[in-house]
ZAMARGU-4260 file (C-alpha; in steps of 0.2 Angstrom, whole numbers, plus 5000, padded with zeros to 4 digits):
<rodrens>
0) 4994/5079/5050 | 5007/5068/5040 | 5011/5061/5060 | 4992/5056/5060 | 4992/5047/5043
5) 5007/5038/5049 | 5000/5033/5064 | 4983/5027/5054 | 4993/5017/5044 | 5004/5009/5057
10) 4991/5005/5067 | 4980/4996/5051 | 4997/4988/5043 | 5001/4981/5061 | 4985/4972/5062
15) 4987/4966/5046 | 5006/4960/5047 | 5001/4952/5064 | 4984/4943/5057 | 4995/4938/5043
20) 5009/4930/5051 | 4999/4924/5066 | 4984/4915/5056 | 4997/4907/5047 | 5007/4901/5063
25) 4990/4899/5071 | 4984/4887/5060 | 5000/4877/5058 | 4999/4874/5078 | 4981/4868/5077
30) 4985/4855/5063 | 4980/4865/5048 | 4989/4863/5030 | 4997/4877/5023 | 4985/4877/5009
35) 4971/4881/5022 | 4984/4894/5027 | 4984/4900/5008 | 4966/4901/5008 | 4964/4913/5024
40) 4976/4924/5016 | 4966/4924/4998 | 4949/4928/5008 | 4957/4942/5016 | 4967/4949/5000
45) 4950/4945/4989 | 4940/4956/5002 | 4955/4970/5001 | 4954/4969/4982 | 4934/4971/4981
50) 4934/4985/4995 | 4947/4995/4986 | 4937/4995/4969 | 4922/5003/4979 | 4934/5013/4991
55) 4943/5023/4976 | 4928/5032/4969 | 4921/5035/4986 | 4937/5043/4993 | 4937/5055/4978
60) 4919/5060/4977 | 4917/5061/4997 | 4932/5065/5005 | 4946/5054/5015 | 4941/5055/5033
65) 4923/5047/5033 | 4930/5030/5023 | 4944/5030/5035 | 4932/5031/5050 | 4920/5017/5043
70) 4935/5007/5038 | 4941/5008/5055 | 4927/5003/5064 | 4925/4987/5052 | 4944/4983/5056
75) 4939/4983/5074 | 4924/4972/5073 | 4932/4960/5062 | 4949/4958/5074 | 4939/4957/5088
80) 4927/4942/5082 | 4944/4931/5078 | 4948/4934/5097 | 4930/4928/5102 | 4929/4913/5090
85) 4947/4907/5089 | 4950/4893/5079 | 4933/4891/5070 | 4924/4888/5053 | 4921/4906/5055
90) 4939/4912/5052 | 4939/4914/5032 | 4923/4924/5035 | 4932/4936/5049 | 4948/4938/5038
95) 4936/4944/5024 | 4929/4957/5037 | 4947/4961/5041 | 4951/4963/5023 | 4937/4975/5020
100) 4941/4987/5035 | 4959/4986/5031 | 4958/4992/5013 | 4948/5006/5017 | 4959/5014/5031
105) 4975/5011/5021 | 4966/5018/5005 | 4959/5033/5011 | 4976/5037/5022 | 4989/5033/5006
110) 4977/5045/4996 | 4977/5058/5010 | 4997/5057/5010 | 4997/5061/4991 | 4984/5076/4996
115) 4997/5085/5009 | 5014/5080/5000 | 5024/5095/4991 | 5024/5089/4972 | 5042/5093/4972
120) 5046/5079/4984 | 5031/5068/4980 | 5041/5052/4979 | 5050/5055/4996 | 5034/5060/5004
125) 5027/5043/4999 | 5040/5034/5006 | 5039/5044/5023 | 5021/5039/5025 | 5025/5021/5021
130) 5035/5021/5037 | 5021/5016/5046 | 5021/5000/5034 | 5038/4999/5039 | 5037/5000/5056
135) 5022/4988/5057 | 5033/4975/5048 | 5045/4975/5062 | 5033/4975/5075 | 5017/4964/5070
140) 5027/4948/5064 | 5038/4948/5080 | 5023/4950/5091 | 5013/4938/5082 | 5027/4925/5084
145) 5027/4928/5102 | 5011/4929/5108 | 5003/4914/5096 | 5013/4904/5107 | 5005/4911/5122
150) 4991/4904/5133 | 4978/4908/5125 | 4986/4908/5108 | 4969/4921/5106 | 4981/4935/5116
155) 4988/4938/5100 | 4971/4944/5091 | 4965/4954/5106 | 4981/4964/5106 | 4978/4967/5089
160) 4960/4972/5093 | 4967/4986/5104 | 4980/4992/5090 | 4964/4993/5078 | 4957/5004/5091
165) 4972/5015/5087 | 4967/5016/5070 | 4950/5022/5073 | 4955/5036/5085 | 4969/5042/5071
170) 4954/5043/5058 | 4944/5054/5070 | 4960/5066/5072 | 4963/5066/5053 | 4954/5083/5051
175) 4965/5092/5037 | 4951/5092/5024 | 4941/5105/5037 | 4956/5117/5034 | 4964/5115/5017
180) 4970/5133/5018 | 4983/5127/5032 | 4991/5116/5019 | 5006/5120/5008 | 5003/5129/4992
185) 5010/5114/4984 | 4998/5103/4991 | 4987/5094/4980 | 4972/5095/4990 | 4974/5115/4994
190) 4976/5116/4973 | 4958/5108/4972 | 4951/5117/4985 | 4958/5133/4978 | 4951/5128/4959
195) 4933/5124/4969 | 4933/5140/4978 | 4937/5150/4964 | 4923/5143/4953 | 4911/5146/4967
200) 4916/5164/4968 | 4915/5165/4949 | 4896/5157/4949 | 4893/5170/4964 | 4899/5184/4954
205) 4889/5179/4938 | 4873/5177/4949 | 4874/5195/4956 | 4879/5202/4938 | 4865/5192/4928
210) 4875/5185/4917 | 4883/5167/4914 | 4902/5162/4921 | 4908/5162/4903 | 4904/5181/4902
215) 4914/5187/4917 | 4930/5189/4909 | 4932/5208/4910 | 4942/5206/4892 | 4928/5198/4884
220) 4934/5181/4884 | 4927/5165/4892 | 4932/5164/4912 | 4937/5145/4908 | 4952/5151/4903
225) 4955/5161/4916 | 4961/5161/4934 | 4952/5167/4950 | 4960/5180/4962 | 4965/5166/4973
230) 4975/5159/4958 | 4964/5144/4956 | 4962/5136/4940 | 4947/5136/4930 | 4932/5125/4928
235) 4940/5118/4913 | 4956/5112/4922 | 4959/5096/4914 | 4964/5088/4930 | 4944/5088/4935
240) 4936/5072/4929 | 4922/5075/4918 | 4910/5060/4927 | 4896/5063/4915 | 4907/5057/4900
245) 4914/5043/4908 | 4908/5025/4907 | 4905/5015/4923 | 4921/5006/4923 | 4931/5023/4922
250) 4922/5031/4935 | 4928/5016/4947 | 4945/5013/4939 | 4960/5024/4935 | 4968/5015/4921
255) 4981/5026/4919 | 4988/5019/4935 | 4991/5002/4929 | 5009/5005/4925 | 5014/5004/4945
260) 5000/4992/4949 | 5004/4978/4936 | 5021/4979/4941 | 5017/4976/4960 | 5002/4963/4956
265) 5018/4953/4950 | 5031/4957/4963 | 5018/4954/4976 | 5023/4937/4975 | 5039/4942/4985
270) 5027/4951/4999 | 5015/4936/4998 | 5029/4923/5003 | 5038/4934/5016 | 5023/4938/5025
275) 5014/4923/5025 | 5028/4910/5026 | 5044/4917/5030 | 5041/4913/5048 | 5036/4895/5047
280) 5049/4892/5034 | 5062/4899/5047 | 5055/4888/5061 | 5055/4872/5048 | 5075/4874/5045
285) 5079/4879/5063 | 5086/4896/5062 | 5087/4905/5078 | 5074/4918/5081 | 5066/4917/5065
290) 5055/4934/5068 | 5073/4942/5068 | 5070/4943/5050 | 5055/4955/5051 | 5065/4966/5061
295) 5080/4967/5051 | 5067/4969/5036 | 5060/4984/5045 | 5076/4993/5050 | 5082/4992/5032
300) 5066/4998/5024 | 5066/5012/5038 | 5084/5018/5034 | 5081/5018/5014 | 5066/5028/5015
305) 5075/5041/5027 | 5087/5042/5013 | 5074/5041/4999 | 5076/5059/4995 | 5093/5055/4987
310) 5086/5045/4973 | 5066/5043/4974 | 5063/5061/4963 | 5079/5062/4955 | 5084/5046/4947
315) 5073/5037/4933 | 5060/5025/4941 | 5066/5012/4928 | 5084/5013/4935 | 5079/5013/4953
320) 5067/4998/4951 | 5080/4986/4941 | 5091/4989/4956 | 5079/4986/4968 | 5073/4970/4959
325) 5092/4964/4959 | 5093/4966/4978 | 5076/4957/4980 | 5080/4942/4969 | 5096/4942/4981
330) 5086/4941/4996 | 5077/4926/4991 | 5092/4916/4984 | 5099/4918/5002 | 5084/4910/5009
335) 5085/4896/4996 | 5105/4894/5002 | 5099/4895/5021 | 5088/4880/5019 | 5100/4869/5011
340) 5114/4873/5023 | 5116/4860/5038 | 5125/4872/5049 | 5113/4881/5060 | 5123/4898/5064
345) 5127/4900/5044 | 5109/4896/5041 | 5102/4908/5054 | 5114/4922/5047 | 5110/4921/5029
350) 5091/4920/5035 | 5094/4937/5043 | 5104/4946/5030 | 5091/4941/5017 | 5078/4950/5028
355) 5089/4966/5026 | 5090/4963/5007 | 5071/4961/5008 | 5067/4977/5017 | 5078/4987/5004
360) 5067/4979/4991 | 5050/4983/4998 | 5056/4999/5006 | 5061/5006/4988 | 5048/4997/4976
365) 5032/5000/4986 | 5033/5018/4987 | 5040/5019/4969 | 5027/5010/4960 | 5014/5020/4970
370) 5022/5035/4965 | 5023/5031/4946 | 5004/5025/4947 | 4999/5041/4956 | 5009/5052/4944
375) 5002/5046/4928 | 4985/5050/4934 | 4976/5067/4937 | 4975/5073/4955 | 4956/5073/4956
380) 4958/5053/4954 | 4971/5050/4965 | 4960/5041/4977 | 4955/5029/4961 | 4974/5028/4958
385) 4980/5024/4974 | 4966/5010/4975 | 4970/5003/4958 | 4988/5002/4963 | 4984/4993/4981
390) 4972/4982/4972 | 4987/4977/4963 | 4997/4974/4978 | 4983/4962/4987 | 4978/4953/4971
395) 4997/4949/4970 | 4998/4945/4987 | 4981/4934/4987 | 4985/4926/4971 | 5005/4921/4975
400) 4998/4915/4992 | 4987/4901/4986 | 5001/4898/4975 | 5015/4896/4987 | 5004/4887/4999
405) 5002/4872/4986 | 5019/4872/4982 | 5025/4871/5000 | 5015/4855/5002 | 5016/4847/4986
410) 5037/4851/4984 | 5043/4861/4997 | 5047/4878/5002 | 5062/4878/4989 | 5050/4877/4974
415) 5041/4891/4981 | 5058/4902/4984 | 5062/4898/4965 | 5046/4904/4959 | 5047/4921/4969
420) 5063/4922/4961 | 5057/4921/4944 | 5042/4933/4946 | 5053/4944/4952 | 5063/4945/4936
425) 5045/4945/4927 | 5040/4961/4937 | 5056/4969/4930 | 5052/4966/4912 | 5034/4972/4914
430) 5041/4989/4921 | 5052/4990/4905 | 5037/4988/4894 | 5024/4999/4905 | 5034/5013/4914
435) 5029/5029/4905 | 5040/5033/4891 | 5049/5049/4899 | 5056/5037/4913 | 5064/5027/4898
440) 5071/5042/4889 | 5078/5048/4907 | 5086/5031/4911 | 5094/5030/4893 | 5103/5048/4895
445) 5108/5043/4911 | 5116/5028/4906 | 5125/5036/4891
</rodrens>
């Protein structure tokens, strides 16, 4: 089932990455400005943020598959619309539709991944689930750069529409919610299913005996303190939300997921520049095959995620993110130096090496902060926690892209690269302040 989820994430992120890079180059080819490209990115990100806010509670309350299917249909429609209309005044609107569909698919799929990953390997499992995003980062931008120069350039958008159909097929095949008994005992979704089944059995017994559930404990105690014959926890399990006692905003947002979400809101500035402007930046400074940046990024992301079991669940999150931040700063410093170089081979080499370092930063920071967000939240609220985390990522990208577009037009790409470096450092400071206290204690013990 993890393979099906990976396919869903790969196809959705491939559409996202291809459209992000392709639309920026498309606008540039049509004579548009970086500011307009930033506006399109902001429209996509804003729509994704709003969609995730709505999808989180829906995923928790009504399941993952239905949200994935609806989102995939919307994603297909928004992508086909761009292929049909091309460079038109409707382009911002179609980017909004794509953002809604993309957010719904990825929120549900990433929550599903959290459901089926064993608790002891949670960080590693989230990293594996993110392989779809890593593969998409290799194929999407490179495909966009290749196809956007074709005749007609809308060939890219037709290709992405076919990929969006793949996400719909994966959504239809993701049926683990119908057979939770087949999942490992350590999986969160099965544990919740066991709890609900246990409560249903208690209520059935109580109804047959003519007593309340609290009277079914043979020792005279309340059944709320007991477990069912299947090992399920009782109705008083604190991981189950008491919706009737929660306010409106707490029903929509899982605020315990804020530590990881805020860190990635700031760190998302790096994603914003890389996804939307690195390809154009490489073209402007004259490097060879600028699409190779994303290929090297994806390779390093895949390698680091395959090796994530060695550190993701064993080392303190703060320590891991500190090292990762240094690597991210190194990556964008290399891009800055590449732009200042007058030697084309040296500039190209620095540009490609920066892609490797950037892949390590993204390959670790994204699943790490998602793990922090989810671990800080009860299992019954993982949909809302995942949604809030992704809101942080999408909002960080959307806000920063508008900033980078304005800086690119007004002061050049160097100003944006310096801004990215500064915000990466700020993201680590926020991690120091907000990461769970036990992580900070573990980090201090490992350095003593």
